[in-house]
C-alpha positions in Angstrom: 6.1 -13.4 -146.4 4.3 -15.6 -143.9 6.6 -18.5 -144.7 9.6 -16.3 -144.0 8.2 -15.2 -140.6 7.4 -18.9 -139.8 10.9 -19.9 -140.8 12.5 -17.2 -138.6 10.2 -18.1 -135.6 11.0 -21.7 -136.0 14.7 -20.9 -136.1 14.5 -18.9 -132.9 12.5 -21.6 -131.1 14.9 -24.3 -132.2 18.0 -22.3 -131.5 20.4 -24.4 -129.5 21.7 -22.6 -126.5 23.9 -25.4 -125.2 23.8 -29.2 -124.8 23.8 -31.6 -121.9 25.2 -35.1 -122.5 24.9 -34.7 -126.2 21.3 -33.5 -125.9 20.5 -30.1 -127.4 19.2 -27.4 -125.0 17.1 -25.1 -127.1 14.9 -22.0 -126.6 11.9 -24.3 -126.9 13.2 -26.3 -124.0 13.6 -23.2 -121.9 10.1 -22.1 -122.6 8.7 -25.5 -121.8 10.7 -25.8 -118.6 9.5 -22.4 -117.4 5.9 -23.2 -118.3 6.0 -26.5 -116.3 7.7 -24.8 -113.4 4.9 -22.3 -113.2 2.4 -25.1 -113.4 4.3 -26.9 -110.6 4.1 -23.8 -108.5 0.3 -23.5 -108.9 -0.1 -27.3 -108.4 2.0 -27.2 -105.2 0.0 -24.3 -103.8 -3.3 -26.0 -104.6 -2.2 -29.4 -103.2 -0.9 -27.9 -100.0 -4.1 -25.9 -99.4 -6.3 -28.9 -100.1 -4.3 -31.1 -97.7 -4.4 -28.4 -95.0 -8.1 -27.5 -95.4 -9.7 -30.8 -96.3 -7.6 -33.7 -95.1 -5.9 -32.6 -91.9 -9.1 -31.5 -90.1 -10.2 -35.1 -90.2 -7.3 -35.9 -87.9 -8.2 -33.1 -85.6 -5.1 -31.1 -86.4 -5.0 -27.6 -84.9 -4.7 -24.4 -86.9 -1.1 -23.9 -86.1 -0.1 -27.4 -87.2 -2.2 -27.0 -90.4 -0.3 -23.9 -91.3 3.1 -25.6 -90.8 2.1 -28.6 -92.8 0.7 -26.5 -95.6 4.0 -24.6 -96.1 6.1 -27.7 -95.8 4.0 -29.7 -98.3 4.2 -26.7 -100.7 8.0 -26.6 -100.6 8.5 -30.4 -100.8 6.1 -30.7 -103.7 7.6 -27.8 -105.5 11.2 -29.2 -105.1 10.1 -32.7 -106.3 8.2 -31.2 -109.3 11.2 -29.1 -110.2 13.5 -32.2 -110.1 11.1 -34.1 -112.4 10.9 -31.3 -114.9 14.6 -30.8 -115.0 15.1 -34.5 -115.5 12.5 -34.6 -118.3 14.4 -31.7 -120.0 17.6 -33.7 -119.7 19.2 -31.1 -117.5 21.6 -32.8 -115.2 21.3 -31.9 -111.5 25.1 -31.4 -111.4 24.4 -28.1 -113.0 23.4 -26.9 -109.6 27.1 -27.2 -108.5 27.8 -24.3 -110.9 24.5 -22.5 -110.1 25.2 -23.0 -106.4 28.5 -21.2 -106.7 26.7 -18.4 -108.6 24.0 -18.3 -105.9 26.6 -18.1 -103.2 28.1 -15.1 -104.9 24.6 -13.6 -105.1 24.2 -14.1 -101.4 27.4 -12.3 -100.7 26.1 -9.3 -102.7 22.8 -8.7 -101.1 20.7 -11.9 -100.7 22.2 -12.9 -97.3 19.3 -11.5 -95.3 16.7 -13.1 -97.6 18.3 -16.6 -97.3 18.7 -16.1 -93.5 15.0 -15.3 -93.1 14.1 -18.2 -95.4 16.1 -20.7 -93.4 14.8 -19.2 -90.1 11.3 -19.7 -91.4 12.0 -23.4 -92.0 13.5 -23.7 -88.5 10.4 -22.1 -87.0 8.1 -24.5 -89.0 10.1 -27.6 -87.9 10.9 -26.7 -84.3 7.6 -24.8 -83.8 8.5 -22.5 -81.0 5.7 -20.3 -82.4 2.7 -21.3 -84.4 -0.1 -19.6 -86.4 -2.7 -18.7 -83.8 -0.2 -18.2 -80.9 -0.2 -15.0 -79.0 3.3 -13.7 -78.5 5.1 -10.7 -77.1 8.2 -9.3 -78.8 10.0 -6.1 -78.0 7.1 -4.8 -76.0 4.4 -5.6 -78.6 1.8 -8.2 -78.1 -0.3 -9.8 -80.8 -1.6 -13.0 -82.5 0.4 -14.7 -85.3 -1.7 -14.8 -88.4 0.8 -16.1 -90.9 4.3 -17.6 -91.1 5.8 -17.0 -94.5 9.0 -17.8 -96.3 10.6 -14.5 -95.4 8.5 -12.9 -92.6 5.8 -13.5 -90.0 2.6 -11.4 -89.6 1.4 -10.5 -86.1 -2.0 -8.9 -85.6 -1.7 -6.3 -82.8 -4.3 -5.1 -80.4 -4.9 -1.9 -82.5 -5.8 -4.1 -85.5 -2.6 -3.4 -87.3 -0.2 -6.0 -88.8 3.3 -6.2 -87.5 5.6 -7.7 -90.1 8.7 -9.3 -88.4 11.5 -11.0 -90.4 11.8 -14.6 -89.4 15.4 -14.3 -88.3 14.4 -11.7 -85.7 12.0 -14.3 -84.1 15.0 -16.6 -83.6 17.5 -13.9 -82.5 15.3 -11.9 -80.1 13.6 -13.0 -76.9 10.0 -13.9 -77.7 7.4 -14.6 -75.0 4.8 -17.2 -76.3 1.8 -16.7 -74.1 0.0 -19.8 -75.6 2.7 -22.3 -76.3 1.8 -24.8 -73.6 -1.9 -24.0 -73.5 -4.5 -21.5 -74.8 -4.9 -19.6 -71.6 -3.6 -16.1 -71.1 -2.9 -14.5 -67.7 -3.7 -10.9 -67.0 -2.4 -9.0 -64.0 -3.9 -5.8 -62.5 -2.2 -3.9 -59.7 -4.3 -2.0 -57.1 -3.0 0.1 -54.2 -5.4 1.1 -51.3 -4.8 3.2 -48.2 -3.3 1.7 -45.1 -6.4 2.0 -43.0 -8.2 -0.5 -45.3 -9.2 -4.0 -44.1 -6.8 -6.3 -46.0 -9.1 -9.3 -45.9 -12.1 -7.3 -47.0 -10.2 -5.8 -49.9 -9.0 -9.2 -50.9 -12.6 -10.6 -50.8 -13.9 -7.7 -52.8 -11.2 -8.1 -55.5 -12.0 -11.8 -55.9 -15.7 -11.0 -56.0 -15.1 -8.5 -58.8 -13.0 -11.0 -60.8 -15.6 -13.7 -60.4 -18.4 -11.4 -61.7 -16.7 -10.8 -65.1 -17.8 -12.9 -68.1 -14.8 -14.4 -69.9 -12.7 -14.9 -66.7 -12.0 -18.6 -66.2 -13.1 -20.3 -63.0 -10.3 -22.8 -63.3 -7.6 -21.6 -62.7 -9.5 -19.4 -60.3 -8.7 -15.7 -60.0 -5.9 -15.0 -57.5 -5.3 -12.0 -55.2 -2.1 -11.5 -53.3 -0.6 -8.6 -51.3 2.5 -8.0 -53.4 3.9 -5.1 -51.4 3.6 -2.7 -48.5 4.3 0.5 -50.4 5.1 4.0 -49.2 1.6 5.2 -49.9 -0.5 2.1 -49.4 -1.1 -1.7 -49.5 -0.4 -3.1 -53.0 -2.6 -5.9 -54.3 -2.1 -7.9 -57.5 -5.1 -9.5 -59.1 -4.4 -12.4 -61.5 -7.1 -13.7 -63.9 -7.0 -16.2 -66.7 -8.8 -16.1 -70.0 -8.8 -18.4 -73.0 -7.0 -17.1 -76.1 -9.2 -14.4 -77.5 -8.5 -11.4 -79.8 -6.4 -8.7 -78.1 -9.3 -6.2 -78.2 -11.6 -8.6 -76.5 -9.0 -9.2 -73.8 -8.7 -5.5 -73.3 -12.5 -5.3 -72.9 -12.4 -8.0 -70.2 -9.7 -6.1 -68.3 -11.7 -2.9 -68.6 -14.8 -4.5 -67.2 -12.7 -5.9 -64.3 -11.3 -2.4 -63.5 -14.8 -0.9 -63.5 -16.1 -3.7 -61.2 -13.2 -3.3 -58.8 -13.7 0.5 -58.7 -17.4 0.2 -58.0 -17.1 -2.5 -55.3 -14.3 -0.8 -53.4 -16.0 2.6 -53.7 -19.3 1.2 -52.5 -17.6 -0.4 -49.5 -15.7 2.8 -48.5 -12.3 1.5 -49.6 -10.1 4.4 -50.7 -7.5 4.1 -53.4 -4.0 5.4 -52.6 -3.1 8.4 -54.6 -0.3 6.6 -56.4 -2.6 3.8 -57.6 -1.7 2.7 -61.1 -3.6 0.2 -63.2 -1.5 -2.1 -65.3 -1.9 -5.5 -67.0 0.7 -7.9 -68.3 
């Protein structure tokens, strides 16, 4: 009985599916190829993580660059490993001419968006218009990029929720990268006071309020301008700069600045116009 089972199993394992250049392609070969491809996937993931976390920091590479290198190393290693495995199994690479045609048909029937997002992800990694760690604004939402994947990008919003954006959207839509050239973020607060206020006094008090807040950079220094002479009062814009910090921390800095402005102006008898709106960008 056991001999029969062993014989049947051996027959299944050695069953020839097809042949390439006279070499048999059996079920055993399929199993071994699949096993080595899985091992290659795990090896590629481990290698890319090791290079990004252990080797690149020695060259003072930033977090955004590390993430890009990690993904690129993963894909390059996986492709090279796959070529070696297929060559070991005597599977000619010309088979991909046929598979490529099948794959193109698959794209036409529903995989188009997946491939579009995958290619868009590679473009993002190579051109680097955005990087992991950057703070961006897209379609009215602002947040910090935490991961750039093969299909989508994760953005951590101010309310501590993750926004998942397909990579193709990041290339097709207008994206404002607040930290592309440097790690400073500018905030703008608009204040309107009544017309009988002393302009220079208000300007001095607004600068004093900005200088008193921890987290506001001294260089560039806070800036106050008269942006408009409105219907109901004199409009001031207060500009401050902070280093890249979590969105909730930035909101706290802006809140402290608003409180400081209110207390200083109120203490000095400066009255807000009834149409005053507080905003930040």
